[in-house]
N, C-alpha and C positions, 0 to 999 in steps of 0.2 A: 798683260800683267800676268808674268809667272807666277803661280802658285807658290805660296812660300811651303819650304820645307823645314821650318824650325821657327819657335816662336820669337826668336831675336829676328829673323828675318821678315816675321808679319809685322813686327814692331817697325822697324824699318824701312817699311814699305808705306807707313803712315806718315798723315803731314806731318813736320817738325812740331806745330804747336798742339798736336795732340798726343805726340808720342809719351809726353810726361803723363799723363792720365792713365795710359798704358801701361805703362812702367809701375805706377803707383799700384795697379789693381794687381797687376803680376806679383808684386811684390808682397800685397795683404794675403793672395791666395796661397802662396808659397811658406808665408809665414804660419798660415792656419794649417797648412796640410804639407809638411816638409817632406813628406815623404812619398808626395804623389807622384807621380807619371806625369810628366809634360812632353806634349807634341802638337802636331797639328790634324785635327780631324775635322771633315768637310770644310776646309779651307780656314779654320780659325784654331785659337790654342784652345788646347783640351788637358783636363787635368783628371788623371784618374788614381782612383785607391780603393781598391778590394771592388771596382766597379767603376761606373761613372761617377764625376764628381762635381765637374761644372764647367763649362765652357764660357767664352766671352768673344765679341766682335765690336769694331766700329762700324756703325752706320751712320747715316748721313746727320741725323740732328741728336745720337745717344751712344751710349755704350750699353751693348747688350750684355747681359751675364744670365747665361742660362744653367738654370740647377734643376737636376730631375724633382718630378712632385713627391711629395708634398711638402717640402720644405717653403715654398713660398707661402701656399695657403696657411698654413702652419703660424706665419711671421706678418700675417694679411694687416693688421694693426702699425706694427713698427714700419711696414711697407706704403702706408697710408697716402705718402706724399709723392709716389714714383708710378709709373704705369707700369703694371704688372698683366701677367697673365697664369695661365697653369706653372709654369715652369721658366717664365722670363720674368726680369726685370730689366726696366730702361733706365739708366741714368743720365739725366739729361747733360750735354758738353759744356753748359755754362753755368754749373752747381758743382760742388766739391762733392768728392767721392766719399760715401759712408763708409770709410774704412773698418772700423771696430765692427760694423752691421755686416760687412761683409762677410768679415773673419767670421762671425758668431753664425752665418747661415753654411758658411763653407765647411766649419767643425760640425753643425748639426746632421749635415750630408754624410762626413767622412762617419760619425757614428751609427748611423743609418746602415752604411755599406756594413762596417763592422760586425752589426749585430744580424744582418741577413746572413751573411758569410759563417757566424758561428752557428746559425739555426741547422 
């Protein structure tokens, strides 16, 4: 399979029954970070705003959301229902996406990037 060059192409290459979840995630990220650059990086959708903001990809049993540290650690309690690592959150395919929480995490990362640029 050819590597996608756009987020639209990435989503179009996903099985139909899962595209809705990825579209929902994309909308949530774009609403939280409307000025973010959207592109493909490392073969997956990437959003940048004054630095790395967030990536996502479909895996066999989950959607992975990758947010640079320490965002996940600082929201560990809110993320207790999900499998997490230092900069990774795995959302099960059979559960509804926590859109508001995702937007909160993206906004936090935006603020971190903004404050780092100001220094």
